N, C-alpha and C positions, 0 to 999 in steps of 0.2 A: 324786537320780537313781538308779534301781535298774538293775542288770544282772546277768546270770547269770555265775557263775564256776565254775571247775573246779579242784580241788586238784591240784597237781603238786609234784614235788620242787623245792626252792628253786633249785637251780642251773639247772634247765631254764627258769626265768623269764628268764634272761639269755643263753640260747642262741638262735641258733647262735654259736659261738666259732671264731675263726681257729685252724686246726690247724698245728702246727709239729712238726718232727723235731728233738729235742735230742740232740746228740752229747756223750758223756762218754768218759773213758778211765781205765784202771786204772794202777796203779803200774808195771806191766810194759809199758805202751804198747798194750794191746789196747783198741780202741774199741768203743763200744756206741751204740745208737740207742733212744730212747724217744719215742713219739708223745704229744704233750700238746696240750690245748686250754686249759689253765689257765695262761695267761701274761699279763703286763701290764707296761706302762711305769709306773715309779713316780717318776722324776725326769728333768728335762731337763739340769740342771747340778748335779753330774755326771750323765751319762746312766746310768740304772740301770733294769734290767728284772728282773722276778721270774718264777720258775716254781714251780709247786706240784706236789709229788710225794708219793704216799702213803707213810706211815711204815712200811708193812708190809715184806715181803720183796723189795721192788723192787730189782733189780740196779743200776739207775742211781742210786738213793738211796745205796746203799753206795759206788758209784764216786765220787760227788760228795763223800763224806767222805774218800776217798783223795786225789784230785786235784781241788782246788776250782776247776775251770774247766769251762765248757761253751760250746757253740755252739748258738744257735737258728738252725735252717735252715728256710727257708720253702719248702714244697713246692707243687706245682701239680697240677691234675687229671690230668695225664699219669702221675703215679706214685701214684695213690690206692690201688691194691691193695697197693703196698709200704708205704704209710703205715698201712693197716689191719693188715698183717702185723706191723709193728714195734710196734703198740699192743697186739696180742693175744698176743705171744710174748716170753718172757723171754730176755735176753742171757745168763743163767746156763746156758740149755739150747741155745742156737743162736747162731751167728755171723750176725747180721742183715745185715751187709754182704755176706757170701758168699751167703747164701740168697736175698736179694732182688736181687742184682747191682747194688745201689747202689754208687757209687764214692766211697771216702774220698779227700779231697784235703787237702793241707797247709793249715792255717789260717795267717793272718799273725802272730797275737800269742799264741795259746794252743796247748796240746798236743792237745786233741781235734780231730779233723778236721772240715772242712766236707764236705757232701754235694754232689758235682758236679752232680747232677740237680736240685738245688733252685735257686731264683732269688734268694733273699735270705739274708743271713747277719749275725748279731750274735755277736761273739766276746766272752765274758764271764768275769770273774774273780769268784768268790764273795766277797762282803764281809760277808755276814750270813746267818744261818739262824734262822728263827722257827718253832717248832712251833705249828700251828694245828689243833687237833682231831686228826683222823686223817691229816693231811698236814703236810709241812714246806715252808715257802716259802723258796726260795733266792734271795737278792737278788744280782744280778750287775752289777758295774760294766762297762759296755760299753767294751772296749778298741779295738774296730774294728767298723764296720758298713758294709755295701755290698750293692748289688744288681747283677745282671748287666745290662750296658748295654742289651742288646737287649730287655729287659723293662721299661725305665724311661723315664720322661719327667721333664723337669727339675723342674717345679713340685710334682707330687703323688707322686713316687716311682714307683709301679708304673703301667705303661701297661695299663689294664684292658681294652683291646681285644686285647692279646696275652697277658695273664697271667690264668689262671683259678685264683685262690686257693681253698683248700679250707676249708670251715666245717663243724664238727661239730654235728649235731643231737641226737646221743645214740645209743648202741649202735652199729650198723653203718650208720647213716644220715648222709649228708653232703649238702652243697649247695655251689655255687660262686658267685662274685661275678658281677654284671652289669657291663657296660661303661657303664651309665648313670651319669653324674656329675651330682650335684645341687649346684649352687653357690648359696649364700645370701649376699646382700649384708648388711652390718650395718644392717639396717632399724631397729634400736632406737636408733640414735644421732641 
């Protein structure tokens, strides 16, 4: 079977990706925010998630070497402009909390704050770092994870009728989730 194809950058073949705001903190207690779409679960037991950050002059990359903790904050459509700002500006040059009016709140188990305007939170302690080309993957053991009750349903986590999660398409382009839920019974058994 023949079909036409178009060459693209390899990472775009698996986009869109869920966007998160990762908070870090320096030795003096000053927090920072970085926008990422390169995150993934890597283990259920123990719960481990990974984030990938460029090896370049990224401020958060340096902070994660000072204080090996981070929080994955899950934003929604309501703060998409702040999400883009945090992804386009360095914490070396600007206080992202102050500039965006996002609210840092005390996390339960780690030093970096959670972001009050987000709906989901994973508090992580770095347990491993792996250089992968021009990025470093930071593996974080999840010490605490929770979502705001008003945006949750018991079985599936997020109530997709209330929660508009952000997905990155590339550059300045984003999309949001649909409330359509597709359930597939185990037909192969």
